[in-house]
Each structure stands twice: as structure tokens, then as C-alpha cells.
C-alpha positions as CSV (number, residue, x, y, z in Angstrom):
1,M,-37.6,224.3,-267.9
2,K,-37.1,221.0,-265.5
3,K,-33.5,222.5,-264.7
4,I,-34.6,225.9,-263.7
5,L,-37.8,224.7,-261.5
6,V,-35.4,222.0,-259.6
7,L,-32.7,224.6,-258.8
8,I,-35.6,227.1,-257.9
9,S,-36.9,224.8,-255.6
10,L,-34.1,223.8,-253.6
11,F,-32.9,227.5,-252.9
12,M,-36.5,228.2,-251.6
13,L,-36.6,225.3,-249.3
14,G,-32.4,226.6,-248.2
15,S,-33.7,230.0,-247.7
16,A,-36.3,229.1,-245.9
17,S,-34.1,226.8,-243.2
18,F,-31.8,229.8,-242.8
19,V,-34.3,232.3,-242.3
20,L,-36.2,229.6,-239.7
21,A,-32.7,228.5,-237.6
22,D,-32.6,229.7,-234.0
23,S,-29.9,227.5,-232.4
24,G,-27.9,226.5,-235.3
25,T,-28.0,222.8,-233.7
26,D,-26.7,219.6,-235.5
27,S,-30.0,218.3,-237.0
28,S,-29.2,214.4,-236.9
29,A,-30.0,213.7,-233.5
30,N,-30.1,209.8,-232.5
31,G,-33.1,208.3,-231.9
32,S,-35.4,210.8,-233.8
33,M,-37.5,209.8,-237.3
34,F,-36.5,212.2,-239.9
35,F,-37.7,212.9,-243.6
36,Q,-36.1,214.0,-246.7
37,V,-36.6,215.4,-250.4
38,N,-34.1,215.9,-253.0
39,G,-33.9,217.1,-256.7
40,D,-31.8,214.8,-258.9
41,T,-29.8,215.0,-262.3
42,S,-28.5,211.6,-263.5
43,F,-26.0,210.3,-265.5
44,P,-26.5,207.7,-267.7
45,T,-23.7,205.2,-268.9
46,A,-22.4,202.5,-271.3
47,N,-25.3,202.1,-274.4
48,L,-28.0,203.7,-272.7
49,A,-25.9,206.9,-272.9
50,N,-25.4,206.7,-276.6
51,Q,-29.8,206.2,-276.4
52,V,-30.2,209.0,-273.9
53,N,-29.8,212.7,-272.5
54,Q,-28.9,213.2,-268.8
55,G,-32.0,212.4,-266.6
56,W,-33.5,214.5,-264.1
57,G,-36.2,213.8,-261.1
58,G,-36.2,213.7,-257.5
59,E,-36.8,211.7,-254.4
60,G,-38.4,211.3,-250.7
61,S,-37.7,209.5,-248.0
62,V,-38.6,208.4,-244.3
63,G,-36.4,207.0,-241.9
64,F,-35.1,206.6,-238.7
65,R,-31.5,207.4,-236.5
66,F,-30.2,204.9,-234.3
67,P,-27.8,205.3,-231.5
68,M,-24.4,204.8,-233.0
69,N,-24.8,206.8,-235.9
70,L,-26.9,204.3,-238.3
71,E,-29.9,205.6,-240.5
72,L,-32.6,203.4,-241.7
73,A,-34.9,204.8,-244.5
74,V,-37.7,203.6,-247.2
75,E,-37.0,205.8,-250.4
76,S,-38.9,206.3,-253.5
77,G,-39.1,208.6,-256.0
78,Y,-38.8,208.8,-260.3
79,D,-36.1,209.9,-262.6
80,T,-37.1,210.5,-266.2
81,Y,-34.9,210.5,-269.6
82,S,-35.6,211.5,-272.8
83,A,-34.7,210.0,-275.8
84,K,-31.8,211.5,-278.0
85,N,-32.7,212.9,-281.6
86,G,-32.9,210.4,-284.1
87,A,-35.7,207.9,-285.9
88,F,-37.9,207.6,-283.2
89,S,-38.7,210.0,-279.6
90,G,-39.5,208.5,-276.4
91,M,-39.2,208.3,-272.7
92,W,-37.0,205.9,-270.5
93,N,-38.4,206.4,-266.6
94,M,-37.8,204.6,-263.4
95,V,-39.3,204.9,-260.1
96,P,-37.0,203.0,-257.3
97,L,-38.3,201.8,-254.5
98,V,-35.5,200.8,-251.6
99,L,-34.1,200.0,-248.5
100,K,-31.5,202.5,-247.1
101,L,-28.5,202.1,-244.4
102,Q,-26.8,205.0,-243.9
103,Y,-23.8,205.3,-241.6
104,D,-23.1,209.2,-240.4
105,F,-19.3,210.2,-239.6
106,G,-21.2,213.0,-237.0
107,G,-21.0,216.3,-236.4
108,A,-23.0,219.9,-237.8
109,S,-21.1,219.0,-241.3
110,A,-20.9,215.2,-241.7
111,P,-19.7,213.3,-244.0
112,Y,-21.5,210.0,-244.3
113,L,-21.9,206.2,-246.4
114,F,-24.9,204.7,-247.4
115,V,-26.2,201.1,-249.4
116,A,-30.0,200.5,-250.4
117,G,-31.6,197.5,-252.3
118,G,-35.1,196.7,-253.7
119,F,-36.7,197.5,-256.7
120,A,-36.7,199.9,-259.8
121,F,-40.1,199.7,-261.4
122,N,-39.2,200.6,-265.2
123,S,-41.0,201.9,-268.1
124,K,-39.9,202.8,-271.9
125,T,-42.4,204.9,-274.7
126,A,-41.4,205.0,-278.3
127,N,-42.7,207.0,-281.0
128,F,-41.3,205.6,-284.6
129,F,-42.8,207.2,-287.5
130,G,-46.1,207.3,-285.9
131,L,-46.2,203.7,-284.1
132,N,-46.2,203.8,-279.9
133,L,-44.3,201.3,-278.7
134,S,-44.0,200.8,-274.8
135,N,-42.3,198.2,-272.6
136,N,-42.5,198.0,-268.8
137,E,-40.1,196.0,-266.6
138,T,-39.8,195.3,-262.1
139,D,-36.0,194.8,-261.4
140,F,-33.5,194.6,-258.4
141,L,-31.9,198.1,-257.6
142,E,-28.9,198.4,-256.0
143,E,-27.2,201.7,-254.5
144,A,-24.5,202.6,-253.2
145,G,-23.1,206.3,-252.6
146,V,-21.3,208.9,-250.3
147,G,-22.8,212.5,-249.2
148,I,-22.3,215.4,-247.1
149,S,-24.9,217.0,-244.6
150,I,-24.7,220.5,-243.3
151,A,-27.0,221.4,-240.1
152,M,-28.5,225.0,-241.2
153,A,-31.6,224.8,-238.7
154,S,-33.0,223.2,-235.3
155,N,-33.9,219.8,-236.8
156,S,-32.9,220.5,-240.5
157,A,-30.0,219.7,-242.9
158,F,-29.0,220.5,-246.5
159,Y,-27.2,217.3,-248.4
160,V,-25.7,216.8,-251.4
161,Q,-24.9,213.2,-252.2
162,G,-23.6,211.2,-255.3
163,K,-24.2,207.6,-256.4
164,I,-24.2,204.5,-258.6
165,E,-27.7,203.0,-259.2
166,V,-27.6,199.4,-260.9
167,D,-30.9,198.3,-262.3
168,N,-31.0,194.7,-263.2
169,T,-32.6,195.0,-266.4
170,T,-32.9,191.9,-268.7
171,S,-31.7,192.0,-272.3
172,A,-35.3,192.3,-273.4
173,Y,-35.8,195.5,-272.2
174,A,-32.1,197.7,-272.3
175,S,-29.4,197.4,-274.2
176,D,-27.4,197.2,-270.9
177,V,-27.9,194.4,-268.5
178,P,-27.3,195.7,-266.1
179,T,-28.5,199.2,-267.1
180,I,-26.4,201.9,-264.2
181,V,-26.5,205.5,-264.1
182,F,-24.9,207.8,-261.6
183,P,-26.8,210.1,-260.5
184,V,-26.0,213.4,-258.2
185,N,-28.7,214.7,-255.6
186,A,-29.2,218.5,-253.5
187,G,-31.7,218.1,-250.9
188,I,-33.2,219.0,-247.5
189,R,-33.5,216.5,-244.3
190,F,-36.0,217.4,-241.2
191,S,-35.9,215.9,-238.2
192,M,-38.8,214.7,-236.0
193,D,-38.2,214.9,-231.9
């Protein structure tokens, strides 16, 4: 059900932007503030992939586009992973808070590269034969990725990106140190002139 809601939300936002289109200009003008929202699915690796299913969530960010195609943004969100079938049921959740630096190659359909660093607020819960257990941890988080942004209407764009997230969990929290996931995001960006 979550998958369907994320896809419907992205479709509705994209449709609204196309309907409101008046000039089709590049929405990534230099010297402007922007905000963006996205939905994502995340693919865990190593031992985590054996313990949890594919994750789902979303992110939002606010930033500023500088001359020379550089962007700086503050980004946060929420991702959740459910435990695979077994003797216990549970959830693994992560709330990132990062500072993101992005370089756009320019144009109405522009590829870009980005890096980010900050914190991951991790929490996991488990129910093991009626016994509820929980563990929380705050760790350093690094991200790097690539994407493409496609101008849709004046001051808006659709984007798709893939990235690697390195969550520096401790061995007391996770069996993988660090924990690595591969999120794929799709979302909408709005520039504020």
C-alpha cells in the first residue's frame, strides 16, 4: 500500500506541474532558493539485506543555488525497513539530517553529482515471542550520488537520483559496521525567485 501511495503522490505532483506549465524554462536559475520533496525505495546490503526487506520513505530539503551551478541544501527525511519473516517481527528506521553539496551540469535536462554528510538517527524495534525490544543510536552519515533533473514548468523540475548511504553504526546496534544502503529517489523541485 505504501508503494502505491508514493507512486500516486509523485504522479499527482508531476501532473500538476505539467498543467501549470507556462514557459518550460529551466527551473534551476542561479541565485535562487529552492525546496524539494521525494519518495524513495532503499536497497540494503550485506547482513542487513538478510534481516530486513527493501525500505521505503521520503526526503525533503531546502537550499540555495549559487552561480557556477553549485547548490547547498539541508536535507532530512524518514526511511523504514521491516524485518524479514522469522522468529521475530520488527522495524529498522533511519532519519537522516545532512548538509548536501550538489554540482549541476546545466540545461533544461541536467545531470548532477552530489555529496552529503551529517547524522543518522537510527532506531530499531523487535518483538521476539512477545518481548518488545528497542535500540536507538545516532551515527555519522555520508552520502554520494548521481541524478538527472528535468525542467517541467516555470520554477519546477522533476528529478530522479540514485545514491549510496554509509551509516556508521556501531557493532552494538547492527551486525554491519558501517551499514550501507542504496536508495533510489524520485521527486519534485520548486525554485523560489
